[in-house]
C-alpha positions in Angstrom: -10.6 7.4 14.5 -13.9 7.3 12.4 -14.0 4.7 10.0 -13.5 5.6 6.5 -14.1 2.8 3.2 -11.3 4.5 1.4 -8.5 4.7 3.7 -6.3 1.7 4.2 -5.2 0.9 7.8 -1.3 0.2 8.2 -0.5 -1.9 10.9 3.0 -2.7 10.9 6.2 -1.9 8.7 9.7 -3.9 9.5 12.9 -4.7 8.1 13.3 -8.7 7.5 16.5 -10.1 5.8 17.0 -6.8 4.0 13.5 -6.7 2.6 11.0 -4.0 3.8 7.7 -5.8 5.1 4.4 -3.5 5.3 1.4 -5.3 7.1 -1.5 -3.4 6.0 -5.5 -3.9 5.9 -6.8 -6.5 3.2 -7.7 -4.8 0.0 -9.9 -6.9 -1.9 -9.0 -5.0 -5.2 -5.9 -6.9 -5.6 -2.3 -5.9 -5.3 0.3 -3.8 -7.3 1.8 -7.1 -8.3 -1.6 -8.3 -9.1 -1.9 -5.0 -11.8 1.4 -5.8 -13.1 0.6 -9.5 -13.8 -2.8 -8.6 -15.5 -0.8 -6.2 -17.9 -1.9 -3.1 -16.0 1.3 -1.5 -16.1 4.9 -2.1 -16.5 5.7 1.7 -15.8 7.9 1.1 -12.4 7.6 5.2 -11.7 3.9 4.5 -11.8 3.9 1.8 -9.4 6.2 3.5 -7.1 3.6 6.5 -7.2 0.9 4.2 -6.2 2.5 2.5 -3.4 4.1 5.9 -1.8 0.3 7.5 -2.2 -0.7 4.2 -0.7 1.5 4.3 2.4 1.4 8.0 3.0 -2.3 7.7 3.1 -1.9 5.2 5.7 0.6 6.8 7.7 -1.4 10.0 7.7 -4.4 8.2 8.9 -2.3 7.6 12.4 -1.7 11.3 12.6 -5.3 12.5 13.6 
């Protein structure tokens, strides 16, 4: 697959002690937790949409 700087690689996802663990490519822009901690958003629905879209893109990048 061709490299694209706008696609984040999803390496693995697994359940550990009733928690979903997601192993993704490092993103130097910060995490969703960083966004919350820095006052960027406390809107849980918005954060869920961001997380969903990041994971959807990661999953789709492996479909090609």
